[in-house]
N, C-alpha and C positions, 0 to 999 in steps of 0.2 A: 707573293701571297697578298691577298686582299685583307683588309682589316674589318670585314663585316662581322657581326656578332653571331652569325649562324654557323660559321666554320669552327672546327675544333682548334684550340689554341696549341701552340708549339710548347712542348714540355722542355724543361732544362736539359734533358738527355737528348733532345733533338727529335723525339717521336711526337707524332700528332696524337691528340687525345684530350679528354676532359680532365682537368685537375680537380682536386678535392673541393675547392671553393665553388667551382661550377656545379658539381654534383650536389653539394650542400644547398646551394641557392635553388636549384631545380626542385629538390625535395621539399624545401621550405615553402616554395610557391605552391607545389602540388598539395601538400598537407594543409596549408593555410586555406586553399580553395575548398578542400573537402570540409574543413571545420566550418567555414563560413556558410557553405551550402547546407550542412546539417543544422547549424544554428538558426538559419533563416526558416527552414521548414518546421523546426520545433516551435519557433516563435509563432508561425502561422497557425499551427495546430492548437496552441494555447489560446489564440484569439478567437477561435470558432465559438459561437454561442452554444451553450449546452441546452439540450432539450429538458423539459420538466422531468421526464423519466430518468435522465442521466443525473440530474441534481438530486432527485429522491434516492436513487441507487447509491450515490456517494454519501448522502446523509446516513443511510441505513448501514452502509459498510463501515463507517467510522465508529459505529456503536459497538462493534464486535472485534474481539481479539483475532488478529491474523494467525496467531500461534495455535490456539485451541478452539477458536470459534465462540468463546464465552462472551456474554454481554457484560461490559465493564461495570455498569452501575448495579445491575442485578446481582452480580457476583459479590460486590461490596456489601449490599444489603444482606445477602445470605450469610456471609462471614460474620457480620455484626450480630446476627441473631443466633449463631451457633454457640454451643457450649465449648467446643474445641475448634476454633477457627483454623488452626494450623493443620487440622486433619482434612480440610476441604480438598476434594479431588474432582475436577470437572469431568463429566462423562460425555454429555452431548447437549447442544443447544440448537433449537430450531425456531424460526420466526415466520410469521405470516401477517398479511394485512388484516387488521381488525374490522375495518369498514370498507365499503365499496370504493370510497375515495382514497383509501389508504392514508388517512390522517394519523392513525395510531397503529402500533404493531402489538401482536400477542407474541410474547417470547416465552418459550418453554425450555427450561433447563433441568437436566438430570445431573445429580452429583452424588458423590459418596462422602460420608463424614461420620465422625463418632457422635453417638447420642449421649445423653446424660449418664448412661450406665457404662460408657466406654466401648460399646459395640459399634462396629462399622456397619452402617446401613445405607441403602440407596434411597434418595429422596428426589422429589420432583417439585418444581415451583413454576407456576404460570403467572406472568405479570403483563400488564398493559403499559406500554411506554409511548411517549410522543416521538415525533420525528427527530428531535434533538437528543434522544436517549434518556430523557427524564422519566423516572418511574411515576406513573399515575396511580396505579393500584396493583395490589397482589390479588389475582383472581382466584388462585387455588394453591394449596400446599398438600403434598402427599408424603 
């Protein structure tokens, strides 16, 4: 028998084969290589410069809830103005660029809530917000 590392080792029972330590080491090297490969490619993707459109899209996306699509700051403003803030129920929110350069957004929110008489009514608010999500003005209320 030669003692090179490519041949199977002799097991205590006299059979040729790989023992547990050999298999463990092979798996460790294999999975370690896969991990390093994925980490390197993820790092490279993070280092790519973002286009202005991607930066703007990320800024816009951060302003809205991923759960129901509501605009965080507009929802807070609406609840502060309601007679019964706990009755607030988001229905739908849409947004669009307000100007050609898309420096501000028009955000339209529909919601249900109780009015001063306790009746549940559907309301709509349109507001202008900047790219950081700050409310600039309430354009209309219905």
